[in-house]
C-alpha positions in Angstrom: 0.2 0.0 0.2 2.5 2.4 0.8 3.9 2.2 -3.0 1.0 3.8 -3.6 1.5 7.0 -2.5 5.1 7.0 -4.3 3.2 6.4 -7.6 1.2 9.2 -6.8 3.8 11.5 -5.7 5.5 10.3 -9.3 2.5 11.3 -11.3 2.3 14.9 -8.9 6.1 15.5 -10.2 5.3 14.8 -13.5 2.3 17.1 -13.6 4.6 19.5 -12.6 7.3 19.3 -14.5 4.6 19.4 -18.2 3.3 22.5 -16.3 -0.1 21.2 -14.8 -0.5 22.8 -12.0 -4.4 22.6 -11.4 -4.8 26.0 -12.1 -8.5 27.2 -12.8 -7.3 28.8 -16.0 -6.1 25.2 -17.4 -7.3 22.4 -19.0 -9.0 19.2 -16.8 -6.2 17.9 -14.9 -4.5 15.1 -13.7 -2.9 17.0 -11.2 -6.8 18.3 -10.1 -7.6 14.3 -9.8 -4.7 13.3 -7.9 -5.0 12.6 -3.9 -3.8 15.2 -1.8 -3.3 17.0 1.7 -3.1 20.5 1.6 -2.4 22.4 5.5 -3.7 25.8 5.4 -3.8 27.7 8.4 -3.7 31.1 9.4 -0.2 33.5 10.0 0.8 32.4 12.9 -1.2 29.2 14.0 1.6 26.9 14.3 1.1 25.5 10.8 5.2 25.3 9.9 5.4 24.1 13.3 3.2 21.0 12.6 4.8 20.5 9.9 8.3 20.3 10.5 7.1 18.0 13.9 5.7 15.3 11.9 8.6 15.3 9.2 11.1 16.0 12.2 13.5 18.6 10.9 14.1 22.4 11.1 13.3 23.1 7.1 10.6 25.4 6.5 12.0 29.6 6.2 10.6 31.5 9.3 9.9 35.5 9.8 7.5 37.9 10.0 4.7 38.4 7.7 3.9 36.0 5.1 6.9 33.4 4.5 5.2 30.8 2.6 4.6 32.0 -0.9 3.9 29.3 -3.4 2.6 25.8 -2.8 5.3 23.5 -1.0 4.6 19.9 -2.3 6.3 18.1 0.3 7.0 14.0 -0.3 7.9 12.4 2.7 9.6 8.4 1.6 10.4 6.0 4.1 14.0 4.4 4.2 14.6 1.5 6.3 18.2 2.6 6.7 20.8 5.3 5.8 21.6 9.1 6.0 18.1 11.5 5.8 18.8 13.6 2.8 16.5 16.0 0.3 16.0 16.4 -3.2 14.2 19.6 -5.2 12.8 18.0 -8.7 14.2 21.7 -9.7 17.5 20.7 -9.0 17.1 16.7 -9.8 21.2 16.0 -9.1 21.8 17.6 -6.2 21.2 15.6 -2.5 20.8 18.4 0.3 21.6 16.4 3.9 22.2 19.7 5.7 18.5 20.5 5.9 19.3 24.6 7.6 20.3 24.6 3.6 16.9 23.0 2.5 15.4 25.8 4.4 17.5 28.1 2.2 16.5 26.8 -1.4 13.3 26.8 -0.9 13.9 31.1 0.2 15.3 31.3 -2.6 13.5 29.1 -5.5 10.7 31.1 -4.2 12.6 34.9 -4.8 13.1 33.0 -8.4 9.3 32.7 -9.2 8.4 35.8 -6.9 11.3 38.0 -6.9 11.9 39.7 -3.3 8.2 41.8 -4.2 6.2 39.3 -1.1 3.8 38.4 -3.7 2.8 34.9 -4.3 2.7 32.4 -7.2 0.3 29.1 -7.7 3.7 27.3 -9.5 4.7 24.6 -6.6 8.1 23.9 -5.4 8.6 19.8 -5.1 10.7 19.0 -2.2 10.9 14.7 -1.4 12.4 13.9 2.1 14.2 10.5 2.2 13.9 9.6 6.4 13.3 6.0 8.6 11.7 8.7 10.5 8.9 9.5 8.5 6.2 7.9 7.2 5.2 7.6 3.3 3.1 10.7 3.0 2.5 13.4 0.6 1.3 17.5 2.2 1.0 20.6 0.9 1.5 23.7 2.6 0.0 26.3 1.3 0.8 30.2 2.4 -1.1 31.4 5.4 -3.9 32.8 5.4 -4.1 36.8 6.6 -5.8 39.4 7.0 -4.3 42.9 6.7 -1.4 43.5 3.8 2.0 44.9 4.6 4.1 46.8 3.4 5.6 46.1 0.0 2.9 43.6 -0.8 -0.4 44.5 -3.3 -3.3 45.4 -2.2 -5.5 42.6 -3.0 -2.6 40.0 -1.9 -5.2 39.1 1.1 -7.6 38.2 -1.7 -5.0 36.3 -3.5 -4.1 34.3 -0.8 -7.9 32.9 -0.4 -8.4 32.5 -3.6 -5.2 30.3 -4.0 -6.3 28.2 -1.1 -9.3 27.5 -2.1 -8.2 26.4 -5.5 -6.9 23.8 -3.6 -9.3 22.7 -1.6 -12.2 23.0 -3.2 -11.4 20.0 -5.3 -13.4 17.0 -4.3 -9.9 14.7 -4.0 -8.4 17.4 -2.0 -8.1 16.4 2.3 -8.0 19.5 4.3 -5.5 19.7 7.2 -6.9 22.7 9.1 -4.3 23.7 11.9 -6.4 26.3 14.7 -4.6 27.8 17.7 -6.0 26.8 20.8 -5.5 29.7 22.6 -7.8 31.8 20.1 -11.6 31.3 20.5 -12.4 28.5 16.8 -14.5 30.9 15.7 -11.9 32.9 14.4 -9.8 30.0 13.0 -9.3 31.0 9.7 -8.7 27.3 8.6 -12.0 26.8 9.9 -14.2 29.7 8.2 -12.7 28.5 4.8 -12.2 24.8 5.1 -16.7 24.4 6.2 -17.6 26.7 3.3 -15.8 24.2 1.0 -16.7 20.9 3.0 -19.8 21.9 5.0 -20.0 18.6 6.8 -16.3 18.1 7.4 -16.3 14.7 5.0 -12.6 15.6 4.1 -11.4 17.9 7.1 -9.0 17.0 9.9 -8.7 19.5 12.5 -5.3 20.1 14.3 -5.0 22.0 17.4 -1.5 23.8 17.8 -0.4 25.3 21.2 -3.0 23.7 23.3 -0.2 24.3 26.3 -0.3 28.1 25.7 -3.7 28.0 26.8 -5.0 30.4 29.7 -5.0 28.4 33.5 -8.6 27.5 34.0 -9.1 26.4 30.3 -8.7 23.6 28.2 -9.5 22.7 24.8 -10.9 18.8 25.3 -14.3 19.6 24.3 -13.0 20.7 21.0 -10.4 17.6 21.0 -13.4 15.5 22.1 -15.7 16.8 18.8 -18.2 18.7 20.5 -17.6 22.2 19.9 -17.2 21.5 16.5 -17.6 18.2 14.7 -15.9 17.0 12.2 -16.0 13.1 10.5 -12.3 12.4 11.9 -11.0 13.2 15.5 -9.5 16.0 16.3 -5.4 15.9 17.0 -3.9 17.9 19.6 0.3 18.7 19.2 2.6 21.0 21.4 5.1 22.6 19.1 8.2 23.6 20.3 8.6 27.2 21.5 10.2 29.8 20.2 12.4 29.4 23.3 13.1 25.8 22.0 13.5 27.0 18.3 16.2 29.1 19.4 18.2 26.7 21.8 18.4 24.2 18.7 15.9 21.6 20.8 16.0 18.5 18.1 12.9 17.2 17.0 13.3 13.8 19.1 13.7 15.5 22.3 10.4 18.1 21.3 8.2 14.6 20.1 9.2 12.7 23.6 8.4 15.7 26.1 5.2 15.9 23.9 3.9 12.4 24.2 5.0 13.2 28.2 2.7 16.8 27.9 -0.5 14.8 27.2 0.1 11.3 28.5 0.8 13.5 31.7 -2.0 16.1 31.7 -5.1 14.9 34.0 -7.0 17.0 30.9 -6.0 15.0 28.2 -4.5 11.5 29.4 -7.7 9.7 28.2 -6.6 11.0 24.9 -3.1 10.8 24.5 -3.2 7.6 22.5 -4.9 10.1 19.3 -2.5 13.2 20.3 0.8 14.3 18.8 2.3 15.3 15.4 3.1 11.2 15.2 0.0 10.3 15.3 -1.0 12.9 12.8 1.9 11.9 10.9 0.3 7.9 10.7 -3.4 8.6 10.6 -2.8 10.6 7.5 -0.7 8.1 5.9 -3.1 5.4 6.6 -6.1 7.8 5.1 -4.2 9.2 1.9 -3.2 5.5 1.2 -7.3 4.6 1.3 -8.6 7.4 -0.5 -5.4 6.8 -2.8 -7.1 2.7 -3.3 -10.5 4.1 -4.0 -9.6 7.1 -6.7 -7.0 4.2 -8.5 -9.8 3.2 -11.1 -10.8 6.7 -11.3 -7.1 7.8 -12.2 -6.8 4.7 -14.8 -9.3 5.8 -16.8 -8.4 9.2 -17.0 -4.8 8.4 -17.2 -5.9 6.5 -20.6 -8.2 8.9 -22.0 -5.7 11.6 -21.8 -2.9 9.0 -23.7 -5.4 8.6 -26.5 -6.0 12.2 -26.6 -2.4 13.8 -26.5 -1.6 11.0 -29.2 -5.0 12.2 -31.5 -2.8 15.3 -31.2 0.5 14.3 -32.1 -0.7 12.8 -35.3 -2.6 16.0 -36.0 0.9 18.0 -35.3 2.9 15.8 -37.9 6.4 14.9 -38.5 8.8 16.3 -36.6 10.9 18.6 -38.4 14.9 19.3 -38.1 16.7 21.8 -36.2 19.1 22.8 -37.9 18.3 25.8 -41.2 18.9 24.0 -43.9 16.4 21.1 -42.3 13.9 24.1 -41.4 14.1 25.3 -44.5 13.6 22.0 -46.6 10.4 21.7 -44.6 9.3 25.2 -45.1 9.9 24.7 -49.3 7.6 21.3 -49.5 5.0 22.8 -47.3 4.7 25.6 -49.6 5.3 23.4 -52.6 1.8 21.6 -51.3 -0.3 24.4 -51.1 1.2 25.5 -54.6 -0.1 22.3 -55.8 -3.8 22.4 -54.1 -4.5 25.8 -55.4 -3.1 24.7 -58.8 -5.4 21.8 -58.9 -8.5 23.8 -58.0 -7.4 26.2 -61.0 -7.2 23.2 -63.2 -10.1 21.2 -62.4 -9.2 19.1 -60.5 -10.9 20.2 -57.1 -13.7 22.6 -57.4 -13.2 26.4 -57.6 -11.6 27.3 -60.8 -14.8 27.2 -63.2 -16.2 29.9 -61.2 -13.5 31.9 -63.3 -15.0 31.0 -66.5 -18.4 32.5 -65.1 -17.0 35.4 -64.5 -16.3 35.8 -68.9 -19.5 33.8 -70.0 -22.2 35.4 -67.6 -21.2 38.4 -65.5 -19.1 40.2 -67.9 -21.5 39.6 -71.2 -24.4 40.3 -68.8 -22.8 43.5 -68.1 -21.9 45.4 -71.4 -25.6 44.1 -72.1 -26.6 46.6 -69.0 -25.3 49.0 -70.3 -27.6 52.2 -71.4 -26.1 52.2 -75.2 -29.3 53.2 -76.7 -28.8 56.9 -74.7 -25.7 57.2 -76.5 -26.8 55.6 -80.0 -30.2 58.0 -79.9 -31.2 60.4 -82.6 -30.6 63.6 -80.3 -27.3 62.8 -79.1 -26.3 61.4 -82.2 -27.5 65.1 -84.0 -25.4 66.4 -80.8 -22.5 65.3 -81.6 -22.8 65.8 -85.9 -23.8 69.3 -84.9 -20.8 69.8 -82.1 -18.2 68.1 -84.7 -19.5 70.8 -87.6 -18.3 73.3 -85.2 -18.2 76.8 -87.0 -18.9 76.2 -90.9 -21.9 73.1 -90.7 -20.6 70.3 -93.4 -23.0 69.2 -96.5 -22.2 65.8 -95.2 -22.1 64.3 -91.8 -18.3 64.8 -90.2 -16.5 61.6 -90.2 -15.0 63.1 -85.8 -18.9 63.5 -84.7 -19.3 59.6 -85.5 -16.0 58.6 -84.2 -16.6 60.7 -80.9 -19.8 58.9 -80.7 -18.2 55.6 -80.7 -15.3 56.5 -78.5 -18.5 57.8 -76.0 -19.1 54.1 -75.9 -16.6 51.8 -75.6 -15.7 54.3 -72.5 -18.5 52.2 -71.0 -17.0 49.2 -71.1 -14.1 50.3 -68.8 -16.8 49.7 -65.8 -17.8 45.7 -66.4 -14.0 45.2 -67.2 -12.9 46.4 -64.6 -15.7 44.5 -62.0 -14.8 41.2 -64.3 -11.1 41.8 -62.7 -12.6 41.8 -59.1 -14.6 39.3 -59.4 -11.7 36.8 -60.8 -9.8 38.6 -57.7 -12.3 37.6 -55.3 -12.7 34.0 -56.7 -8.9 33.6 -56.6 -9.1 34.7 -53.1 -11.7 32.1 -52.3 -8.8 29.6 -53.9 -6.4 30.8 -51.8 -8.0 29.7 -48.6 -9.6 26.3 -49.2 -5.9 25.4 -50.3 -4.3 26.7 -47.2 -7.0 25.0 -45.7 -7.2 21.2 -47.4 -3.2 21.6 -46.8 -2.8 19.4 -43.9 1.1 20.0 -43.4 0.1 23.8 -42.8 -2.0 23.0 -39.7 1.0 22.1 -37.3 2.3 25.1 -38.3 -0.5 28.2 -36.9 2.1 31.0 -38.2 3.5 29.8 -41.3 -0.3 29.5 -42.3 -0.8 32.7 -42.0 2.4 34.1 -43.0 1.4 31.6 -46.4 -1.9 33.1 -46.3 -0.5 36.8 -46.5 2.0 36.5 -49.2 -0.7 34.7 -51.3 -2.8 37.4 -50.5 -0.3 40.1 -51.4 0.6 38.4 -54.7 -2.9 38.7 -55.5 -3.3 42.0 -54.9 -0.6 43.4 -56.2 -1.8 41.2 -59.7 -5.7 42.8 -58.9 -3.5 46.5 -60.4 -1.6 44.8 -63.3 -4.2 43.5 -64.5 -6.6 46.2 -64.2 -4.3 48.6 -65.8 -3.8 45.6 -68.3 -7.4 45.5 -69.0 -8.3 49.3 -69.0 -5.3 49.6 -71.9 -7.0 47.4 -73.9 -10.6 49.5 -74.2 -8.0 52.3 -74.0 -6.2 50.6 -77.4 -10.0 49.7 -79.1 -10.8 53.2 -78.3 -7.6 54.6 -79.8 -8.4 52.7 -83.4 -11.5 52.6 -84.5 -12.6 50.4 -87.9 -14.8 51.7 -90.8 -16.4 48.5 -91.8 -19.0 48.1 -89.5 -20.5 51.5 -90.5 -20.9 50.8 -94.4 -23.1 47.8 -93.5 -25.5 50.0 -92.4 -26.9 50.6 -95.7 -27.0 47.0 -96.2 -28.5 46.1 -93.6 -31.5 49.0 -93.8 -31.8 48.0 -97.6 -32.6 44.5 -96.1 -36.2 45.7 -94.3 -34.0 47.7 -91.6 -36.2 50.5 -90.2 -34.4 53.7 -90.5 -37.2 55.5 -88.3 -35.6 53.4 -85.2 -33.3 54.1 -82.8 -29.8 52.1 -84.0 -29.9 50.4 -81.1 -33.6 49.0 -81.9 -33.1 48.2 -85.3 -29.6 46.3 -84.8 -29.6 45.2 -81.2 -29.0 41.7 -82.0 -26.3 42.1 -84.6 -24.7 45.2 -82.2 -24.3 43.3 -78.9 -22.7 40.3 -81.0 -20.3 43.1 -81.7 -19.9 44.4 -78.6 -19.8 41.3 -76.9 -16.8 40.4 -79.4 -14.9 43.9 -79.4 -12.0 42.3 -81.7 -14.3 41.8 -84.6 -14.7 46.2 -84.8 -10.6 45.9 -84.8 -8.8 44.9 -88.8 -5.5 44.3 -88.6 -3.1 47.3 -89.7 -2.6 44.4 -93.0 -6.3 44.4 -94.1 -6.5 48.5 -93.8 -2.9 49.0 -96.2 -4.7 46.3 -99.0 
């Protein structure tokens, strides 16, 4: 059964190494599902002394104000023999046999995360202690609850500490070790207050009463220890910690435990409870309970781990193959991904995939429809023709209608084609943008690299925008070229059309609707090559 606690210890260390601290902002985590014992108490409640008594070593930082500013995951490992030593997870290759150095490293590691600003952090410190004098047990020492912020601390430090403590103990797998001093009214205990809020029935709360030896004469804590003042599902445990004078005199833990046992055994008030009092009994009781809880949670933990493995393997599959670490390998991978994107884009254009046919639709449907909507009849009406011819006469009227008037008439019609021509370019541009987006989505290699996916898309859109402007210039230049050279074949055929039945009283647009639109639809039919003109 002892191996179960060791197993959970190893899983906790793995979670921390992977950045899983069980924070509220994280996804559902394995850390949250692991049974743990969180030590909760107000400042000066004797919380640190209780932990040191359970371990049997002086190793925790001491001082005024908030000393514990990061959660300390304390993993105790019982060994059969050998010298006691400690290890930090952030220093895996270093063994500490001097526990004064352990105390200093806890302070230094706290400052590395929080600085010297007296702020707090939820990132835990993992400390493992190996000793023949401990039981297999894992405890999480949390920052002490406080009511007032001191100089150098944030104004929200009181709420921040309470929120951190609450985030640990509100989880159903957390066992709460509530530390309360006996020389204060239990109704004012910070630990009992917050434990009651998250565990109102006391199903997972252990009460520890400290400083029993410091109570006023004539008073005792029997009612509390017997569960009459405040009842919990588990019996209260009283402890007698070392005094500050004992700490200053470096009284060792073995002597302190012996004196603690003697106090309860010799005290008339507590002798009948002596068998379940003291820090030594507290450690054994917590270890046994933690083993029981872990055993009951094993099926759920196995299920969660298996489910997580399947999910992570699925994510790894989606991520694809790893790339080389050197610059050449990265460049090669990038080029291969770009080629895959280019091939997908090309397949859409060539008809292998859907999308390219829409471009044909622009020229086959959109452009002709736009040309038909042009109001050529206004330009070719009798009134407009008469106006242009009159303007072309100038100050001296011609006997025969001047050719310049006809040329201006045709040019004014051709210029209106610029709008549909530009719209056709914009239509093709929009279709190409959509194809780029489809090609990016269909290039599975790009899903592995979100930043590269964004950059490829930006580069493609910038290129399309540049080509759209170039295409517009070329298209409008073609329209201007058609306006710049006019053929006369169309006008030479007009008399022949009239002789064949055309009605000269109608506007030219009405009389020659079909043939005229065919000529507009095929602009090149109006343009004779230069060699024909020479002939």
